[in-house]
C-alpha positions as a Markdown table, in Angstrom:
| # | Residue | x | y | z |
|---|---|---|---|---|
| 1 | Met | 6.4 | 5.3 | -20.6 |
| 2 | Pro | 6.0 | 5.5 | -16.8 |
| 3 | Gly | 5.2 | 3.0 | -14.5 |
| 4 | Ser | 7.9 | -0.6 | -13.4 |
| 5 | Thr | 8.8 | -3.5 | -15.1 |
| 6 | Gly | 6.5 | -4.9 | -12.9 |
| 7 | Glu | 3.5 | -3.1 | -13.6 |
| 8 | His | 4.5 | -3.5 | -17.4 |
| 9 | Leu | 4.7 | -7.1 | -17.2 |
| 10 | Leu | 1.7 | -8.2 | -14.9 |
| 11 | Gln | -0.6 | -5.3 | -17.3 |
| 12 | Glu | 0.3 | -8.1 | -20.5 |
| 13 | Arg | -0.6 | -10.8 | -18.5 |
| 14 | Tyr | -3.7 | -9.8 | -17.8 |
| 15 | Gly | -4.9 | -7.8 | -20.4 |
| 16 | Thr | -5.1 | -4.3 | -19.0 |
| 17 | Thr | -1.9 | -2.4 | -20.7 |
| 18 | Ala | -4.5 | -1.0 | -23.1 |
| 19 | Arg | -6.5 | 0.9 | -20.5 |
| 20 | Ala | -3.2 | 1.2 | -17.8 |
| 21 | Arg | -1.5 | 3.0 | -21.1 |
| 22 | Gly | -5.4 | 5.5 | -20.9 |
| 23 | Phe | -4.9 | 6.3 | -17.4 |
| 24 | Tyr | -0.6 | 7.2 | -17.9 |
| 25 | Asn | -1.8 | 9.4 | -20.5 |
| 26 | His | -4.5 | 11.1 | -19.4 |
| 27 | Gln | -4.4 | 11.4 | -15.8 |
| 28 | Met | -0.5 | 10.5 | -14.6 |
| 29 | Leu | 1.6 | 14.4 | -14.9 |
| 30 | Asp | 5.6 | 14.9 | -14.4 |
| 31 | His | 4.9 | 17.8 | -12.1 |
| 32 | Leu | 1.5 | 19.3 | -9.9 |
| 33 | Asn | -1.0 | 21.1 | -12.1 |
| 34 | Asp | -2.8 | 24.1 | -10.7 |
| 35 | His | -5.4 | 22.1 | -8.9 |
| 36 | Met | -2.8 | 19.3 | -7.3 |
| 37 | Arg | -1.2 | 22.2 | -5.8 |
| 38 | Glu | -4.4 | 23.6 | -4.6 |
| 39 | Phe | -5.1 | 20.5 | -3.5 |
| 40 | Val | -2.1 | 20.0 | -1.7 |
| 41 | Ala | -2.4 | 23.0 | 0.2 |
| 42 | Arg | -5.3 | 22.8 | 1.9 |
| 43 | Met | -4.6 | 18.9 | 3.5 |
| 44 | Glu | -4.1 | 18.3 | 7.1 |
| 45 | Met | -2.7 | 14.9 | 6.6 |
| 46 | Val | -1.0 | 12.5 | 4.2 |
| 47 | Phe | 0.0 | 9.3 | 4.1 |
| 48 | Val | 3.9 | 8.6 | 3.3 |
| 49 | Ala | 5.6 | 5.3 | 2.1 |
| 50 | Thr | 9.5 | 4.6 | 2.2 |
| 51 | Ser | 11.6 | 1.7 | 2.2 |
| 52 | Asp | 15.5 | 1.6 | 3.1 |
| 53 | Gly | 18.7 | 0.5 | 0.9 |
| 54 | Ala | 17.1 | -3.8 | 1.4 |
| 55 | Gly | 14.1 | -2.2 | -0.1 |
| 56 | Glu | 11.9 | -3.0 | 3.6 |
| 57 | Ala | 9.1 | -0.6 | 3.6 |
| 58 | Asp | 7.2 | 1.4 | 6.0 |
| 59 | Cys | 4.3 | 3.4 | 5.7 |
| 60 | Ser | 3.8 | 6.1 | 8.4 |
| 61 | Phe | 1.5 | 9.2 | 8.8 |
| 62 | Arg | 1.8 | 13.3 | 9.3 |
| 63 | Ala | -0.8 | 15.5 | 10.0 |
| 64 | Gly | -1.1 | 19.0 | 11.0 |
| 65 | Pro | -2.9 | 22.5 | 10.1 |
| 66 | Pro | -3.9 | 23.4 | 6.7 |
| 67 | Gly | -1.0 | 23.9 | 3.9 |
| 68 | Phe | 1.5 | 21.7 | 6.2 |
| 69 | Val | 2.8 | 20.8 | 3.5 |
| 70 | Cys | 4.6 | 22.8 | 1.6 |
| 71 | Val | 4.4 | 23.1 | -1.9 |
| 72 | Leu | 7.2 | 24.8 | -3.0 |
| 73 | Asp | 7.1 | 25.3 | -6.8 |
| 74 | Asp | 5.1 | 22.9 | -9.3 |
| 75 | Thr | 7.8 | 19.9 | -8.7 |
| 76 | Thr | 8.7 | 20.1 | -5.3 |
| 77 | Leu | 6.9 | 19.9 | -1.9 |
| 78 | Ala | 8.4 | 19.5 | 1.6 |
| 79 | Tyr | 7.2 | 18.2 | 4.5 |
| 80 | Pro | 8.3 | 19.4 | 8.2 |
| 81 | Glu | 9.7 | 16.6 | 10.8 |
| 82 | Tyr | 8.8 | 17.9 | 15.0 |
| 83 | Arg | 10.3 | 15.7 | 17.5 |
| 84 | Gly | 8.8 | 12.3 | 17.9 |
| 85 | Asn | 9.4 | 9.0 | 19.4 |
| 86 | Gly | 13.4 | 9.1 | 18.4 |
| 87 | Val | 12.9 | 6.1 | 15.6 |
| 88 | Met | 13.4 | 8.0 | 12.8 |
| 89 | Ala | 12.3 | 5.3 | 11.2 |
| 90 | Ser | 10.8 | 7.8 | 7.6 |
| 91 | Leu | 14.3 | 9.6 | 7.6 |
| 92 | Gly | 16.2 | 6.6 | 8.2 |
| 93 | Asn | 15.2 | 5.0 | 5.4 |
| 94 | Ile | 15.2 | 8.4 | 3.5 |
| 95 | Ala | 18.7 | 8.1 | 4.1 |
| 96 | Glu | 19.2 | 5.3 | 2.3 |
| 97 | Asn | 16.9 | 4.8 | -0.2 |
| 98 | Gly | 15.7 | 8.5 | -1.4 |
| 99 | His | 12.5 | 7.2 | -3.3 |
| 100 | Ile | 9.4 | 7.7 | -1.5 |
| 101 | Gly | 5.4 | 8.4 | -2.0 |
| 102 | Leu | 3.4 | 10.4 | -0.6 |
| 103 | Leu | -0.9 | 9.5 | -0.4 |
| 104 | Phe | -3.2 | 12.9 | 0.2 |
| 105 | Ile | -7.0 | 12.2 | 0.8 |
| 106 | Asp | -9.5 | 14.2 | 1.0 |
| 107 | Phe | -12.3 | 12.1 | 3.5 |
| 108 | Cys | -14.5 | 15.3 | 4.3 |
| 109 | Gly | -14.8 | 17.1 | 1.0 |
| 110 | Asp | -14.8 | 15.7 | -2.4 |
| 111 | Ala | -13.9 | 12.3 | -1.4 |
| 112 | Ile | -10.6 | 12.1 | -4.0 |
| 113 | Gly | -7.0 | 11.2 | -3.3 |
| 114 | Leu | -3.5 | 12.3 | -5.3 |
| 115 | His | -1.1 | 10.3 | -5.1 |
| 116 | Val | 2.4 | 11.5 | -5.5 |
| 117 | Asn | 6.1 | 10.2 | -6.2 |
| 118 | Gly | 9.6 | 11.4 | -5.5 |
| 119 | Arg | 12.6 | 11.5 | -4.4 |
| 120 | Ala | 12.9 | 13.2 | -0.9 |
| 121 | Ser | 16.0 | 14.4 | 0.9 |
| 122 | Ile | 16.4 | 15.9 | 4.3 |
| 123 | Leu | 17.4 | 19.1 | 5.4 |
| 124 | Asp | 17.8 | 21.0 | 8.1 |
| 125 | Asn | 15.5 | 24.9 | 9.0 |
| 126 | Asp | 19.0 | 26.7 | 7.4 |
| 127 | Gln | 19.4 | 24.6 | 4.5 |
| 128 | Leu | 15.3 | 25.3 | 3.4 |
| 129 | Leu | 15.6 | 29.1 | 4.4 |
| 130 | Ala | 18.7 | 29.1 | 2.0 |
| 131 | Arg | 16.3 | 28.6 | -1.0 |
| 132 | Pro | 16.1 | 31.3 | -3.3 |
| 133 | Asp | 12.2 | 30.2 | -4.2 |
| 134 | Leu | 10.9 | 29.7 | -0.3 |
| 135 | Pro | 6.8 | 31.0 | -0.7 |
| 136 | Asp | 6.2 | 33.1 | 2.5 |
| 137 | Ser | 4.0 | 30.4 | 3.9 |
| 138 | Val | 7.1 | 27.8 | 4.7 |
| 139 | Leu | 8.8 | 30.8 | 6.6 |
| 140 | Asp | 5.4 | 30.9 | 8.5 |
| 141 | Gly | 5.6 | 27.1 | 9.0 |
| 142 | Leu | 8.7 | 27.4 | 10.7 |
| 143 | Leu | 6.9 | 28.8 | 13.6 |
| 144 | Gln | 3.6 | 26.7 | 13.0 |
| 145 | Asp | 2.3 | 24.2 | 16.6 |
| 146 | Gly | 2.1 | 27.5 | 19.0 |
| 147 | Gly | 5.7 | 28.1 | 18.3 |
| 148 | Arg | 7.0 | 25.0 | 17.6 |
| 149 | Arg | 10.0 | 24.7 | 15.1 |
| 150 | Pro | 10.1 | 21.9 | 13.2 |
| 151 | Glu | 13.8 | 19.8 | 13.6 |
| 152 | Arg | 14.1 | 19.6 | 10.1 |
| 153 | Trp | 12.2 | 19.4 | 6.7 |
| 154 | Val | 11.6 | 16.1 | 4.0 |
| 155 | Ala | 11.6 | 17.9 | 0.3 |
| 156 | Ile | 10.1 | 16.0 | -2.2 |
| 157 | Asp | 11.1 | 16.1 | -5.9 |
| 158 | Val | 8.0 | 15.0 | -8.2 |
| 159 | Val | 8.4 | 12.3 | -10.5 |
| 160 | Glu | 4.7 | 11.4 | -11.2 |
| 161 | Ala | 1.5 | 12.9 | -10.0 |
| 162 | Tyr | -2.2 | 11.2 | -10.5 |
| 163 | Ile | -5.4 | 11.1 | -9.2 |
| 164 | His | -6.9 | 8.4 | -6.6 |
| 165 | Cys | -10.4 | 7.7 | -7.7 |
| 166 | Ser | -13.2 | 8.1 | -5.0 |
| 167 | Lys | -14.7 | 5.0 | -5.9 |
| 168 | His | -13.9 | 3.3 | -2.7 |
| 169 | Ile | -13.0 | 6.2 | -0.4 |
| 170 | Pro | -15.5 | 6.6 | 2.9 |
| 171 | Gln | -16.8 | 9.9 | 3.3 |
| 172 | Met | -16.5 | 11.3 | 6.6 |
| 173 | Val | -17.4 | 14.1 | 8.8 |
| 174 | Lys | -15.0 | 16.0 | 10.6 |
| 175 | Arg | -15.1 | 16.7 | 13.9 |
| 176 | Ser | -14.3 | 20.4 | 14.7 |
| 177 | Glu | -15.2 | 20.9 | 18.4 |
| 178 | Val | -12.2 | 18.2 | 19.0 |
| 179 | Arg | -9.3 | 19.9 | 19.5 |
| 180 | Gln | -5.8 | 18.5 | 18.1 |
| 181 | Ala | -2.9 | 18.5 | 20.2 |
| 182 | Trp | -0.2 | 19.3 | 17.4 |
| 183 | Gly | 3.2 | 18.4 | 18.7 |
| 184 | Thr | 2.2 | 17.6 | 22.3 |
| 185 | Asp | 4.8 | 14.8 | 24.3 |
| 186 | Asp | 1.9 | 14.3 | 27.2 |
| 187 | Val | 1.8 | 10.2 | 26.8 |
| 188 | Val | -1.7 | 10.7 | 27.3 |
| 189 | Arg | -2.8 | 13.2 | 24.5 |
| 190 | Lys | -0.3 | 11.1 | 22.5 |
| 191 | Gly | -2.4 | 7.3 | 23.2 |
| 192 | Gly | -0.3 | 5.8 | 26.1 |
| 193 | Asp | 0.1 | 2.1 | 25.5 |
| 194 | Tyr | -3.0 | 1.9 | 24.0 |
| 195 | Phe | -2.2 | -1.7 | 22.4 |
| 196 | Lys | -1.0 | -2.9 | 25.7 |
| 197 | Ala | 2.5 | -3.3 | 24.1 |
| 198 | Lys | 4.7 | -2.0 | 26.5 |
| 199 | His | 5.2 | -5.2 | 28.8 |
| 200 | Ser | 5.2 | -7.5 | 26.0 |
| 201 | Ser | 7.9 | -10.2 | 24.7 |
| 202 | Arg | 11.0 | -8.9 | 22.5 |
| 203 | Pro | 13.6 | -10.9 | 20.9 |
| 204 | Trp | 16.0 | -8.4 | 20.5 |
| 205 | Val | 15.3 | -7.5 | 24.3 |
| 206 | Asp | 15.3 | -10.8 | 25.7 |
| 207 | Gly | 15.8 | -13.7 | 23.0 |
| 208 | Val | 12.4 | -15.0 | 23.0 |
| 209 | Pro | 9.9 | -15.0 | 20.4 |
| 210 | Ala | 6.7 | -13.2 | 21.2 |
| 211 | Gly | 4.9 | -15.9 | 20.2 |
| 212 | Asp | 6.6 | -18.1 | 22.5 |
| 213 | Ala | 6.3 | -16.2 | 25.5 |
| 214 | Pro | 3.5 | -17.0 | 28.2 |
| 215 | Ala | 0.1 | -15.6 | 27.4 |
| 216 | Gly | 0.2 | -13.7 | 30.8 |
| 217 | Gln | 3.4 | -12.2 | 29.5 |
| 218 | Arg | 3.0 | -11.2 | 26.5 |
| 219 | Ser | -0.2 | -8.5 | 27.6 |
| 220 | His | -0.9 | -6.9 | 30.2 |
C-alpha cells in the first residue's frame, strides 16, 4: 500500500482510510503514463522539495522553456542545473538524502497539477550523455538557454505519480510580451536585493541574532 506510516496512522485517527485507499487505487501510479509524460513535457516550471540527512527540508523552484524537465522514460525524469548562487541547497540535500518531491502545476491552461515523488541522483553532463536511451530532446537541452550548457543534471527515478486537483489552483494568464532572462547573471534582472536583506544582521557572521540587532541595522 502506498503512503507513509504517518499517513496511515492519521487516516485511521481521522476516519479517512477508505477515502485515501480510493485515491491510492484510482489516482496514484508508480510510473508516468502517457498523459503524465505529455504534461511534464509542456511544463515551464516545477517546485522541488528535498531534505538533508537530518530531515531539514527545503523547497526550491526551477523554470525553463517547455520541456526543460526531460522525460527519459516512463520511470525517469531529468532536469538541468545551471550556474546559480553557489549555495547548492537542493543538490546538497540530494547528496545526503536522495528522496525528492516534484510538483508541476499548469496555472495558465487546465489548472491542474502533477506530483512526482522519487529518488534523485546528480549526474554530470557526460554521465547523462552516456545513457543509451537518451532522447534527442535532451541533447537539445544541453544547449538550451541560448547555448548556455547545464553544469549538471538531476535524474529522478519515479516512485509515485499522482494528480494535484484543480480545486484551489488559481487560473492565471501568461504575459507573452515579457521576455524571460533564462540563465542571466545580470544582478538587476535576477531581482537584486529585492527583500533588502543584504545589510541585515546574521548570527553566523557577527554572532548577533537578527531579532536583537538595532532596528536601523536590520534593514536599509
